[in-house]
N, C-alpha and C positions, 0 to 999 in steps of 0.2 A: 504494500500500500504506500503510495506517495502522497504527501501533503499537497493540497492545492493552494496553500498559503493563507487560507481562511481557517481559523480554529474550528475543528470538527468536520472539515471537508476533505475527502480523500479520493484518489483515483486508483483503481486496481487494473493492472495490465497483465492478463493471463499468459501462461506459456501454452501455445497452441501446438498440438501434435498433428502433423499432416501425413497422409500416405495416399495410396492410389484409391482408397475408399472414400476419402474426404478428410475430415478433421475431428479432433476431440480436444476438449479443454475442461478445466475446473473453473467455473465462474464464481463460486463462493464456497468457502470452508469455514464453518463457524469457529472451530478451534484455533485455526491460524488467524482468523480475523480478530478474535478476542486476545490472542497472544500479541499481535502487532499493535492494537489500539488500546488494549486495556478496557474494552467495551464489548459486552456480549449482546449481539443483535437477536432479540427474542422475536421470532416471526409471528406476527398476529394476523397479517393479511397479505395476500399477493394479488396484484392488479395487473391487467394487460390493456394497453391502449393501442389503437391503430389510427394513424393520422395521415392525412394527405399533405403534400408539399405546402409549406408555408404556415401550417397550423402551429400556433404557439399555445402551449398549455402552461399556465402559471402567470405570475409568480405566486405559488401557494405555500402556506405555512399553517401550523396548528398552534392552539394555545399551549403555553408552557407554564406549569405542568398540565398534562403529562407530555405534551409535544408529540411529534411523530418523526422518527428517523426513517430515512429511505435509502435503499440500495437499488440503483437504477441501471438497467442494461438494455441496450438496443439489440434485439435479436434478428431484426430484418430491416434493411434500409439504413438510413443515417439520420442522426439528429445532432443539433448543437445543444448540449446540455449545460444548464446555467445553475450556479449556486450563488445566492445573495446573502450576505450577513445582515440580518434584520434585527439583531439583538442590541437594544438600546444600552449604551454604556460599553459595548465591545470596542476594542481598539480598531477592529476592521469594519465598524458599522457603515453600511451602505456600499461596501466593496463587493464586487462580483468577480467570479472566475468562470471560464468557459472550457469545456472539453468536448471534442467531437467523439461521439459514440456511434459505432457502425458495425455492420456484420462482417467486417474484415479485421479490425483491430480487437473487437470483442471486449473492449474495456468496460468497466463499471464505475459508477460514481456513488460514494456514500456521503449523505448529508445528514448530520446529526440534528437533534431536537433544537428548535429555535432558528434554524436556517431556512431561507426561502429557496424554492426549487422551481425551475421552469425548463422547457426545451422547445426548440423549433424543429419541425420535420424538414430535412434538406432533400430527401429523395422523394420520388413520386408517391411512395407510401412507406411509412415507417412503423414498426411494431416495437413497443417499449414495455418491458416488464419492471414492476416495482415490488420490492420486498419491504414491507412496512412494519414498524415496531408496535403500532397501535392500530386498532380498526378505524375505519372511516367513521367520523362523527360530525355530521353537518354543522351542529351548533358550535363546534370548536374549530372549524375550518375558516380560514381567512385568505385574502389575496391582496397583492399590490399590483398596480398596473404594469405590465411588462414593458411598455413603451415610455414609462415615466422618465423624463429627461434628468431628474435629480439622480436617479441611479445610472442612467446612460449606458444600458447594456448595448454592446456592439453587435447587434443582429446583422446578419448578412444583408447587404444592400440590394442584391440581385434576386431576392425572394420576397414576394408580397406577403405581409403578415396576415394571418387569418385567426381571429379571436372569437371565442364563444361570447354570447351576450353577457354572461356573468363576468368574464375577464375584461370585457370591453368597458365595463362601468366600475371596475375595481378602483379603489382610492389610490392616490399617489402615496409615495413614501411619507411625505410630510403629513398628509391627511390621516393616514393610518397611525402615525405616531401621536398626533394630537388627540385622536379618539381613544388612545390607550390600547389599541389592538396589538401593537408590536411586543414581542417577548423581551425580557431582560436577559442579561448574560447568565447562562446557567452555571452554577458553581461546580457542577460535575465535570465541565469541560475546561481544563486548563492545559498548559503546554504538556504534551505527552512525553514520555521518556525517550531518550535519544534512540533507543533500539527500535522505536516504532517507526522511525523515518527510514524508508528504503533507499536504494541506490537512485541516482539521477533518473528523471522521467524517461521512459522509453519513447522512441519515435512513434508518432501516431496520436499522442495526447497533446492537446493544444490548450494552453492556459494563459496566453498573453494576447487577448483580443482587444484590450483597451489601451 
């Protein structure tokens, strides 16, 4: 697992084994995940979304506590995956990082509780799987507008954004903060031990889009 530079956000680049039949990989191992991050992802729900090119889902987050951690993988097509630090008081507040997830690099992104998550489908169709630490609870779910200039996410300029009606009327970061929707900095997430930081990022992960 490699840190994305936002506390509690990580990217996993798997070792892909290929032969004349195709390929095989391990996309998640709970014991190694816990050993690397000091965090055990207890799976409460698995979701699958299929999106056409240009669809943006997010920026979504949940009330903390309990929050909702997500482990996200694109199993077909390609997406630009985004993590945003929405934790009021965090040194990285309002910072975002981007990673391309696709069916070639097979990378995954982990976003801990209190972080916002979004993605844009880059291919004609993209299928994304999410492993979540808590079940979906509409009353605890919130959003920030993905095109909010205060955050300034560097979405691809050659793809027309497509938003759901709900995401299209989501508040700006400032509005969400003034209304008290944004989470504070969770005490459980502090700088991880040095052994949790893996080797330099592999080619295929993109984290400098701004």
